[in-house]
C-alpha positions as CSV (number, residue, x, y, z in Angstrom):
1,X,108.7,109.0,148.0
2,X,112.4,109.6,148.3
3,X,113.9,112.3,146.0
4,X,116.9,110.1,145.4
5,X,115.1,107.8,143.0
6,X,114.0,110.4,140.4
7,X,117.5,112.0,140.6
8,X,119.2,108.7,140.0
9,X,116.8,107.9,137.1
10,X,117.7,111.2,135.4
11,X,121.4,110.4,135.8
12,X,120.9,107.0,134.3
13,X,119.0,108.5,131.3
14,X,121.9,110.9,130.8
15,X,124.4,108.0,130.8
16,X,122.2,106.0,128.4
17,X,122.0,109.0,126.0
18,X,125.8,109.3,126.2
19,X,126.3,105.6,125.4
20,X,123.8,105.7,122.5
21,X,125.6,108.7,121.1
22,X,128.8,106.6,121.0
23,X,126.8,104.0,119.1
24,X,126.7,101.3,121.8
25,X,124.2,98.5,121.1
26,X,120.9,100.0,122.2
27,X,119.3,96.7,123.2
28,X,122.1,95.9,125.7
29,X,122.3,99.5,126.9
30,X,118.5,99.7,127.7
31,X,118.5,96.3,129.3
32,X,121.5,96.9,131.5
33,X,120.2,100.3,132.5
34,X,116.8,98.9,133.4
35,X,118.3,96.1,135.5
36,X,120.6,98.7,137.2
37,X,117.7,100.9,138.1
38,X,115.7,98.0,139.4
39,X,118.6,96.9,141.6
40,X,118.9,100.4,143.0
41,X,115.2,100.6,143.6
42,X,115.4,97.3,145.5
43,X,118.3,98.7,147.6
44,X,116.3,101.8,148.4
45,X,113.3,99.7,149.4
46,X,111.1,101.2,146.6
47,X,108.2,99.4,145.0
48,X,109.3,97.0,142.3
49,X,107.0,95.7,139.4
50,X,104.7,92.9,140.4
51,X,105.5,89.4,139.1
52,X,103.0,86.8,138.2
53,X,105.1,84.3,140.2
54,X,108.1,85.2,142.3
55,X,111.2,83.0,142.4
56,X,111.4,83.5,146.2
57,X,114.5,85.8,146.1
58,X,114.6,89.3,144.9
59,X,117.9,88.8,143.1
60,X,116.5,86.2,140.8
61,X,113.2,88.1,140.5
62,X,115.0,90.7,138.4
63,X,115.7,88.1,135.7
64,X,112.2,86.6,136.2
65,X,111.0,90.1,135.0
66,X,112.9,89.6,131.7
67,X,111.3,86.1,131.3
68,X,107.8,87.4,131.9
69,X,108.4,90.3,129.6
70,X,109.4,87.8,126.9
71,X,106.3,85.7,127.5
72,X,104.0,88.7,127.4
73,X,105.6,90.3,124.4
74,X,105.9,87.2,122.3
75,X,102.3,86.2,122.9
76,X,100.9,89.6,121.9
77,X,102.5,92.5,120.2
78,X,105.7,90.6,119.5
79,X,104.0,87.9,117.4
80,X,102.1,90.7,115.5
81,X,105.3,92.6,114.7
82,X,107.1,89.4,113.6
83,X,104.2,88.5,111.3
84,X,104.3,91.9,109.8
85,X,108.1,91.6,109.4
86,X,107.8,88.2,107.7
87,X,105.1,89.4,105.3
88,X,107.1,92.5,104.4
89,X,110.2,90.4,103.7
90,X,108.1,88.0,101.5
91,X,106.4,90.7,99.4
92,X,109.7,92.4,98.9
93,X,111.3,89.1,97.7
94,X,108.5,88.3,95.2
95,X,108.5,91.8,93.8
96,X,105.1,92.9,95.0
97,X,106.5,95.9,96.8
98,X,108.2,97.1,93.6
99,X,104.9,96.6,91.7
100,X,103.0,98.8,94.2
101,X,105.7,101.6,94.1
102,X,105.8,101.7,90.3
103,X,102.0,101.9,90.1
104,X,101.7,104.5,92.8
105,X,104.3,106.8,91.3
106,X,102.7,106.9,87.8
107,X,100.5,110.0,88.6
108,X,103.6,112.1,89.1
109,X,104.1,112.1,85.3
110,X,101.3,114.7,85.2
111,X,103.5,117.2,87.0
112,X,106.7,116.8,85.0
113,X,106.8,120.5,84.0
114,X,106.9,121.5,87.7
115,X,109.9,119.8,89.3
116,X,109.6,121.1,92.9
117,X,105.8,120.5,92.8
118,X,106.5,117.0,91.6
119,X,109.0,116.5,94.4
120,X,106.6,117.4,97.2
121,X,103.8,115.3,95.5
122,X,105.9,112.3,96.3
123,X,105.2,112.9,100.0
124,X,101.5,111.9,100.3
125,X,102.0,109.0,97.8
126,X,105.1,107.8,99.7
127,X,103.3,108.0,103.0
128,X,100.5,105.8,101.7
129,X,103.1,103.3,100.5
130,X,104.7,103.4,103.9
131,X,101.4,102.4,105.5
132,X,101.4,99.2,103.3
133,X,105.2,98.7,103.3
134,X,106.2,99.6,106.9
135,X,110.0,99.3,106.4
136,X,111.6,102.8,106.4
137,X,114.9,101.6,104.8
138,X,113.1,99.1,102.5
139,X,110.7,101.7,101.1
140,X,113.2,104.4,100.8
141,X,115.5,102.1,98.7
142,X,112.6,101.3,96.4
143,X,111.9,105.0,96.0
144,X,115.6,105.7,95.4
145,X,115.6,103.2,92.6
146,X,112.3,104.3,91.0
147,X,111.6,108.0,91.7
148,X,115.0,109.5,92.5
149,X,116.3,109.3,88.9
150,X,113.1,110.9,87.6
151,X,113.4,113.8,90.1
152,X,117.0,114.3,89.2
153,X,116.2,114.3,85.5
154,X,113.5,117.0,86.1
155,X,116.1,119.3,87.5
156,X,116.0,119.2,91.3
157,X,119.1,118.7,93.3
158,X,120.2,115.3,94.7
159,X,119.7,116.5,98.3
160,X,116.2,117.8,97.6
161,X,115.2,114.5,96.0
162,X,116.6,112.4,98.8
163,X,115.3,114.6,101.6
164,X,111.7,114.2,100.3
165,X,112.2,110.4,99.9
166,X,113.3,110.1,103.5
167,X,110.4,112.2,104.6
168,X,108.0,109.6,103.1
169,X,108.9,107.4,106.1
170,X,108.3,110.1,108.7
171,X,104.9,108.9,110.0
172,X,104.8,105.4,111.5
173,X,101.0,104.9,111.2
174,X,98.7,102.1,110.2
175,X,98.1,98.6,111.6
176,X,101.3,97.3,110.0
177,X,103.5,99.7,111.9
178,X,105.5,98.4,114.9
179,X,104.9,101.7,116.7
180,X,101.2,101.5,116.1
181,X,101.1,97.9,117.4
182,X,102.8,99.0,120.6
183,X,100.7,102.1,120.9
184,X,97.4,100.3,120.6
185,X,98.5,97.7,123.1
186,X,99.4,100.4,125.6
187,X,96.2,102.4,125.0
188,X,94.1,99.2,124.8
189,X,92.5,100.3,121.5
190,X,91.6,98.6,118.3
191,X,94.3,99.2,115.6
192,X,91.9,100.2,112.9
193,X,90.0,102.6,115.1
194,X,93.3,104.1,116.2
195,X,94.4,104.4,112.6
196,X,91.2,105.9,111.2
197,X,90.0,108.0,114.1
198,X,93.3,109.1,115.7
199,X,96.3,108.9,113.3
200,X,94.8,109.9,110.0
201,X,93.1,113.2,111.2
202,X,96.5,114.3,112.7
203,X,98.7,113.1,109.9
204,X,96.8,114.8,107.0
205,X,97.4,118.4,108.2
206,X,101.0,117.4,109.2
207,X,101.6,116.1,105.7
208,X,100.3,119.4,104.2
209,X,102.7,121.3,106.5
210,X,105.6,119.2,105.3
211,X,104.6,119.6,101.6
212,X,104.5,123.4,101.9
213,X,107.7,123.8,103.8
214,X,109.6,121.3,101.6
215,X,108.5,123.1,98.5
216,X,109.8,126.5,99.6
217,X,112.9,125.2,101.4
218,X,114.1,122.9,98.6
219,X,113.3,125.5,95.9
220,X,115.2,128.2,97.9
221,X,118.3,126.0,98.4
222,X,118.3,124.6,94.9
223,X,118.4,128.2,93.5
224,X,121.5,128.9,95.7
225,X,123.2,125.8,94.3
226,X,122.9,127.1,90.7
227,X,121.6,123.7,89.9
228,X,122.3,122.0,86.6
229,X,120.6,118.7,85.5
230,X,122.6,115.6,86.3
231,X,123.1,113.9,82.9
232,X,124.4,110.7,84.5
233,X,120.9,109.6,85.6
234,X,118.5,109.7,82.7
235,X,116.5,106.5,83.1
236,X,114.4,104.9,85.8
237,X,116.7,102.4,87.5
238,X,114.0,100.0,88.7
239,X,112.4,97.3,86.6
240,X,109.4,95.3,88.0
241,X,110.2,91.6,88.4
242,X,106.5,90.8,89.1
243,X,103.2,91.5,87.2
244,X,101.4,94.7,87.9
245,X,98.5,92.9,89.6
246,X,101.0,92.0,92.4
247,X,100.5,95.6,93.6
248,X,97.4,94.4,95.4
249,X,99.3,92.1,97.8
250,X,100.9,94.7,100.0
251,X,97.6,96.5,100.3
252,X,95.6,93.4,101.1
253,X,96.2,93.3,104.9
254,X,94.9,96.9,105.1
255,X,91.8,96.0,103.0
256,X,91.1,93.0,105.2
257,X,91.4,94.8,108.4
258,X,89.2,97.7,107.3
259,X,86.5,95.4,105.8
260,X,86.5,93.0,108.7
261,X,86.6,95.5,111.6
262,X,84.3,96.8,114.3
263,X,83.9,100.1,112.4
264,X,82.6,98.7,109.2
265,X,80.0,95.9,109.5
266,X,79.4,94.9,105.9
267,X,78.0,91.5,106.7
268,X,75.0,90.1,108.6
269,X,77.4,88.0,110.7
270,X,80.0,90.0,112.7
271,X,83.5,89.1,111.4
272,X,86.5,90.7,113.1
273,X,90.1,90.2,112.0
274,X,93.2,91.1,114.0
275,X,96.5,92.3,112.4
276,X,98.4,89.0,112.9
277,X,95.6,86.9,111.3
278,X,95.3,89.4,108.4
279,X,99.0,89.0,107.7
280,X,98.8,85.2,107.6
281,X,95.8,85.4,105.3
282,X,97.6,87.8,103.0
283,X,100.7,85.5,103.0
284,X,98.5,82.6,101.9
285,X,97.1,84.8,99.0
286,X,100.6,85.8,98.0
287,X,101.7,82.1,97.9
288,X,98.7,81.4,95.6
289,X,99.7,84.3,93.4
290,X,103.2,82.9,93.2
291,X,102.0,79.4,92.3
292,X,99.9,80.6,89.4
293,X,102.8,82.8,88.2
294,X,105.6,80.2,88.5
295,X,103.6,76.9,88.2
296,X,106.4,75.5,90.4
297,X,105.0,73.9,93.7
298,X,108.5,73.2,95.1
299,X,109.7,76.8,94.5
300,X,106.5,78.3,96.1
301,X,106.8,76.0,99.2
302,X,110.5,76.8,99.5
303,X,109.7,80.5,99.3
304,X,107.8,80.3,102.6
305,X,111.2,80.2,104.3
306,X,111.6,83.9,103.4
307,X,108.6,84.6,105.6
308,X,110.1,82.7,108.6
309,X,113.4,84.4,108.1
310,X,111.7,87.7,108.1
311,X,110.0,86.9,111.3
312,X,113.3,85.8,112.9
313,X,115.0,89.1,111.8
314,X,112.3,91.2,113.3
315,X,112.5,89.2,116.5
316,X,116.2,89.8,116.9
317,X,115.9,93.5,116.1
318,X,112.5,94.9,117.0
319,X,111.0,92.4,119.5
320,X,114.1,92.1,121.6
321,X,114.3,95.9,121.6
322,X,110.7,96.1,122.9
323,X,111.7,93.7,125.8
324,X,114.9,95.7,126.6
325,X,112.9,98.9,126.6
326,X,110.2,97.4,128.8
327,X,112.8,96.6,131.4
328,X,114.2,100.1,131.1
329,X,110.7,101.6,131.5
330,X,110.1,99.4,134.6
331,X,113.4,100.6,136.1
332,X,112.3,104.3,135.6
333,X,108.9,103.7,137.1
334,X,110.4,101.8,140.1
335,X,112.8,104.7,140.9
336,X,109.9,107.2,140.8
337,X,110.8,108.9,137.6
338,X,107.2,109.4,136.6
339,X,106.1,110.6,140.0
340,X,109.0,113.0,140.0
341,X,108.1,114.3,136.5
342,X,104.5,114.7,137.4
343,X,105.3,116.5,140.7
344,X,107.8,118.8,139.0
345,X,105.2,119.6,136.3
346,X,102.5,120.4,138.8
347,X,104.9,122.6,140.9
348,X,105.8,124.7,137.9
349,X,102.1,124.8,136.8
350,X,102.5,122.8,133.6
351,X,99.5,120.4,134.1
352,X,98.4,117.8,131.5
353,X,99.3,120.2,128.6
354,X,102.8,120.8,129.9
355,X,103.6,117.2,130.6
356,X,102.3,116.4,127.1
357,X,104.6,118.9,125.5
358,X,107.6,117.7,127.6
359,X,107.0,114.0,126.7
360,X,106.5,114.7,122.9
361,X,109.7,116.9,122.7
362,X,111.6,114.3,124.8
363,X,110.7,111.4,122.5
364,X,111.4,113.4,119.4
365,X,114.9,114.2,120.7
366,X,115.4,110.6,121.8
367,X,114.5,109.4,118.3
368,X,117.1,111.8,116.9
369,X,119.7,110.5,119.3
370,X,119.0,106.8,118.8
371,X,118.3,107.0,115.1
372,X,115.3,104.8,115.7
373,X,111.7,105.8,116.3
374,X,111.0,102.3,117.6
375,X,113.7,102.5,120.3
376,X,112.6,105.9,121.5
377,X,108.9,105.0,121.6
378,X,109.3,101.6,123.2
379,X,111.5,103.1,125.9
380,X,109.1,105.9,127.0
381,X,105.6,104.9,125.8
382,X,105.0,102.4,128.7
383,X,105.2,105.4,131.1
384,X,102.2,107.0,129.5
385,X,99.2,105.2,131.2
386,X,100.3,106.2,134.7
387,X,100.8,109.8,133.6
388,X,97.4,109.9,131.9
389,X,95.7,108.3,134.9
390,X,97.3,110.9,137.2
391,X,96.1,113.8,135.1
392,X,92.7,112.3,134.3
393,X,93.2,112.3,130.5
394,X,92.9,109.6,127.8
395,X,96.0,107.6,127.2
396,X,95.8,108.3,123.4
397,X,96.0,112.1,124.2
398,X,99.7,111.5,125.0
399,X,100.4,108.2,123.0
400,X,99.3,109.6,119.6
401,X,101.6,112.7,119.4
402,X,104.5,110.6,120.9
403,X,103.8,108.0,118.2
404,X,104.1,110.6,115.5
405,X,107.1,112.5,117.1
406,X,109.1,109.3,117.5
407,X,108.9,108.4,113.8
408,X,109.5,112.1,112.7
409,X,112.6,112.3,114.9
410,X,114.2,109.5,112.9
411,X,114.2,111.5,109.7
412,X,116.5,114.1,111.3
413,X,119.0,111.7,112.8
414,X,122.3,111.2,111.0
415,X,122.6,107.7,112.5
416,X,119.2,106.5,111.3
417,X,119.3,103.5,108.9
418,X,117.0,105.2,106.4
419,X,119.3,108.3,106.2
420,X,122.5,106.2,105.9
421,X,121.1,103.9,103.2
422,X,119.8,106.8,101.0
423,X,123.0,108.8,101.6
424,X,125.1,106.0,100.2
425,X,123.0,105.6,97.1
426,X,122.5,109.3,96.4
427,X,126.1,110.4,97.1
428,X,124.8,113.0,99.5
429,X,126.3,113.2,103.0
430,X,124.0,112.2,105.9
431,X,124.5,115.6,107.5
432,X,123.4,117.4,104.3
433,X,120.2,115.3,104.3
434,X,119.6,116.0,108.0
435,X,120.1,119.8,107.5
436,X,117.6,119.8,104.6
437,X,115.1,117.8,106.7
438,X,115.6,119.9,109.8
439,X,113.5,123.0,108.9
440,X,110.4,121.1,107.6
441,X,110.4,118.7,110.6
442,X,110.9,121.5,113.1
443,X,107.9,123.3,111.6
444,X,106.0,120.0,111.7
445,X,106.8,119.4,115.3
446,X,105.7,122.9,116.3
447,X,102.5,122.4,114.3
448,X,102.0,119.0,116.0
449,X,102.3,120.5,119.5
450,X,100.0,123.4,118.7
451,X,97.4,121.5,116.7
452,X,97.1,118.6,119.1
453,X,97.5,120.2,122.5
454,X,96.2,123.8,122.1
């Protein structure tokens, strides 16, 4: 293996990072960088990714790779993520998301006398909501409308309230998460098994760490602000536009997937549902709910267009990003980036533990840089199976902490959509939110590395 390949790949990564910092379109940057690396690999006579069917000329084969990536992604994880996106768009439009958020936040009224305790109590409830409503910006805006005014009225600062709300979207877990969908495909695991046996046991202690650190950090900084209650916000700003029983709709896919999974066999006949099918079933149930609420067949049928539009929006944002990142990852592999990383790790005595630490920290920083946990994960996760095979470890040993680190990194990125959206509503600068999030998530990252690898 020539040393030129790994060196060039590191230079390309540096250029990509620079372009993303300047807010260049990430889909185009990753795709162009991937094609460039594949072209260089071809020039250096390095091994290129195998095609199902070659065009007969290597120049055209580069674009054949894009075509095959589209075919593979759209037939598998792409369709799953689009179905999730369509369902999330639909439940948001009919008010089911709002109904669930309002219902979930009611227990907080028991802690009204303890403002900072109430604030951190939002974290586990918000994370449960994020499992069912896997849109970071969407959920955070609902929480800004519902819980943010309450927290302000209790006496916490705007920055404390908004920091905890953004932290509710820090763990991209559950079958409805795009990162989970990609991770389970790469690790070749069932999504429910991965969720229940891998993600939850890791996220529970991480959530506790966040709750403890946020409590002390926010209380400390709020005291320094000599905080006074904001009289401008005295009432809850959100008003449900759907009946309370609509709260079951966002949770329905999770219920279906758990009940009809390989883990829980409640019936004499084995019935197994996949995520995409569960989303379509839940959509049909939502349509039935809407029919009995509105009694307007034309309106209900017309509303199905929201689902298709949601699918289309996810295709142009998330699915195309997966494909661009796949070409980027193929370029890195072709230039020998993985072999170079493994050899370097072995030479300095890092081993599987060391390479795991490097990959998790790298993806956390990449997520901060890109402002997208999805982009960071999709770019580097495809490299994991080869690394895991080389060191003789399970793919999930590396995939799981990378999954969590990617979504955590987004919460400390000033260019992340969730940070920008909540900043505009709260009147707090993005940098102030990031500064307040930095200590809790630095502690969570250190805990993640120690708890998982040591």
